[in-house]
N, C-alpha and C positions, 0 to 999 in steps of 0.2 A: 285170326280174329284177335284184335288188340283194342283195349279201351284206353281212352285219354281222359284223365281227371284234370280239371282246371283248378289249380291250387289257389286258395285265398291266403294271403300273407301280408305282412307289414314291411316287407323287404328284408327283415331280420329273422323272422320265424314264421312257421306255418300255423295258421289258425286251426283250432280244434275241429271245426266243421269238416275240414278237408279229410281228416282221418276217418270219419264216418263214410265219406264218399268213396274212399279207397276200398273199404270193406264191400260196399255195394258194387263197385267196379269189378272186384275179384269174383263176385258171384255171377257176373256176366260171362265168364269164361275167358281163357286166353291171358296174355300178359297185360299188366297195368302200367301205363306211362303217366307221368305227372308233368304238367306244364307250369313252370314258374315264370311268369312274365312280370317284370317290374323294372325299377331303376336302382342300380346298386344292390340287386337282390341276390348276390352271391351267397351270403349267409343263409338266406331262406332256401336256396337251391341245395346247399349242403345239408341243411336240416331235413329237407324233403327226401334226399337220397338215403337217409337212415330209416325211413318209414318202412315197416315190415310189409312185404307183398308188392312193393314197387320195383319194377324191372329196370326202368330208365327214367331219368329226369331230364326234361327239355328246358333249357334256360334261355329266355329271350330278355335282353337287357337294353333298354332305351329310355330316354327322358320322357317320351310320350306315353310310356307304360307305367310311370311312377304312381299315378293315382287310380289305376285300373278303370279308366273311363271306358264305358261300354262300347263306344264306337271303335276305339283302338284295340281293345281286348278281343272283340268279335273278329276284327280283321286278322289279328294274330292267330286266333284259333282256326279261322278259315284257311289260312296259309298252309296249315299242316293237316287239315281235316281229312283229306283224301286217304291218309294212311290208317284211318281208324274206323272200326265198326260201331263203336259206342263212344259218345262224348258226354261226360257227366259233370254236372255242376251241383254244388250245394244249393238247396232251396232257400237261400238267404236273399237279402236285398240285392247284393251284387250278382249272385247267380241268376236271379229272376230278371235282372236287367240285361245280361249278356246272352243267355241261352236263346231267347226268342229271336234275336237278331241272327244268331248262327243258324237256327232251324229254318228261318225264312230264306236266308241266302242259299241254303242247301236244298230248299224246296222239299222239306220233310216235316212231318208233324212232330211237335214237341210232346214228350211224355212227362207230365208234371207231378211233383210231390210223390215220387215213388217210395213206397214203404216196404216192398218185398220184391225180390227178383225171383220169378218162377222159373224162367229159362232165359236163354239169350235173346229171345224176342217177345217175351211175355212178362208183364209186370202188374203189381197191384198198387192201387192208389186210392186214398179216401175221397169220397164225394159226399155231398149233402152234409157238410160240416162234420164229417167223420161218421155219420150214421149208417153209411153203406160203403162197401169196398168194391171198386170196379176192377175187373181184370182186363187189362189192355194188351192186345197183341199188335205189334208193329211189323209191317212188311217192308218198311223203308230200308234201303241199303245201309244208311247211317242212322243210328238211334241217338237223338239228342234228348238228354234226360236231366231233370232236376230231382235231387234226392232229398227227401225229408230226413234230416239227420237223426231224428229221434227213433227212426225205424231200424237203425243199424248200429251195432257196437263199433266203437272206434278202433282202427288198426293201431298196433303198437307204434309209438313214435321213435323206437330204437330197435336195433337188431337187423335192419336192412342194410344192403350194401350196393345200391343201384349206382350205375355210372351216370355222370352229368354230361350232357351233350349240349353244346351251344348251338342255337338256331338263330337265323337272321331275323332281326326285328323288323316289323312292317313300318312304313312311314306313318307318322301320326296324322290323324285326320285334321284338316283345317276347319272343319265345321263344329268341332267341340273343343273348348278350351277350359282348363281347370282354373277357377277363379279363387277358390278358398273353401275352407270347411270349418265347422264349429263342432268340435268333439266334446261330447259330454264326459266330464271327469267323474269317475266313480271309484271309491276305495273298496267297494264290495266286489264279489265275483261277478263276471259277466253273466247276464241272465240265462242265455241259452247254454252256457257251459257249467252253470252252478250245480252242485250236488244237493244243495238245500235251498228252497225258495219259500219266502214268506210273502203272501199276497193279501192285499186288502181290497175291500169293495166299497160301494157307495154308502153302506151303512155307517162308515166312519164319520161321515158328516162334514168334514173340513180337512184342509191340508194340514192344519195344526194338530188335529186329533190323529190324523194318519201318522204324522211324525212321532207324536207323543206315545201312541199305543204300539205301533208296529216296529219302530226303530229299536227299542230295547229287546224285543223278541228276536229280531234279526241279528242284533249284536251278540246275544247269548248263544245263538245257533251258528254263528259265522255264515249267515245266509245272504243270498241276493234278495232284493226286494222287487216284488211284482205288484200288479194292480189289474183290476178288471177294467173293461172299456168304460163302464159307467163312471168309475172313479177317476179315470183319466179325463173323460169328457167334462166332468164336473170341476176339474182343475185340482183335484186332491193329490195327484201324482203326475210325474212327467211322462211324456208320450213313450219314451223308450223303456218304460217299465210295463207297458201293456202286454198282457198275456191273452192269447186267444186267436181266433180265426183271422182277425185283421191286425193282430199284434205279433207276438213271438210264440213259436211253438216250442214247448219245453218238455223235458222228461227227466226231472231230477230224481235222486234217491228218495227225497222227502219233499212234499209240497203241502204247505200249511195255508189253507184258505180261510180268512177271517172276514165275516160279514159279506161274503160273496154268495149270491143266491144260486148261481150255476146256470146262467143262460147257455143255450146250446153253443153259441159262438165262443164262450169262455172254455167250456168243457173240451171243445175241439182242440184247444191249445195246450191242455195240461193232463188230459185223461190217461196218457201213457206213463205218467209218473209212477214210480215203483210203489210208494206209500203216500196216500192222500189223507190228510187230516182236515176236517171241516168244523169250523165253529160258527154257528148261526142260531139265532133264537127262533127262527121259523122252522117248525118240524117238517113242513112240506117243501122246503127248499130243494130244488133239483140236485144241488151239489152233494146231498147225502146219498144219492143213487150211485155215485162213483167213488164215494169216500170209503177208505178202509177203516177209519175211525171217525166217528161223528160225535160232536158235543153240542147238544141243544142248550145254549146258554147265551147270555148277553156278553158280547165280546169285550165290552168295556170293563167287565168284572173278570171274565175268564182269562183274557190274555195277560193282564197284570199278575194274576194268581199263578199262571203258567210260568211267567218270567221269574217270579219269586221262588218257584219250586225248582227251577233249573239250576 
């Protein structure tokens, strides 16, 4: 029994989400192999070989794999899938794009958003926006799994000594062509990997107020910035800051929620944070039900005072 983890990388280094998936794969039993598919991805494969717990790194290199198009990545995974009992992806935009294609081609059911590995064929995953946990048993010969990274500690990115094996790259699909990308540039930590997150809600009232009130706090804490869906929909914050069921799932060491009421969809995305601080003038706000520290106050007064005190 061997598990295959599909690495997410930028051809130079492995992204942090992959480390969490390696931990999940190790709990499935047996050896853990890592697939690094890209173009000029030798440095990423070398970095993957150092990850603790990885027994072998498979390196597929081809121009068609450079941008990790789902059509090409799925074909690459399927080319070696017969050797594995478990195929694991991070539950990220990339993983959610590739995994269903692999599961469909293998004619197996996908197990999504796994937060706990009970045994080699039994897993836990949240349902109803995290209000219930389903225990799912799969009888399929190959388990195709997406892993909610906040449910597992990351494997160490050093200390391993896996061998790197070159595998043949599949021919690129003629039906999908990479045209370009617009990458949001951000000097702050990446939201899903940040240890501290400062989030604002609709109560901030405008994008100007969002920047005026929240940015100094984030600067003081060295934090990533997040937002509720209501704030994003109102145009106060960019879409890639959205935390919640339809945004990003985060679990930082510290999550500071300012002017966020705590709708169930938002709580589903951040309630696994180690310490939650909520600032809201509504004493009945649902955010207080999950907060470790709650401050019933006007955020336009409290946040500047907090910044001044830091």
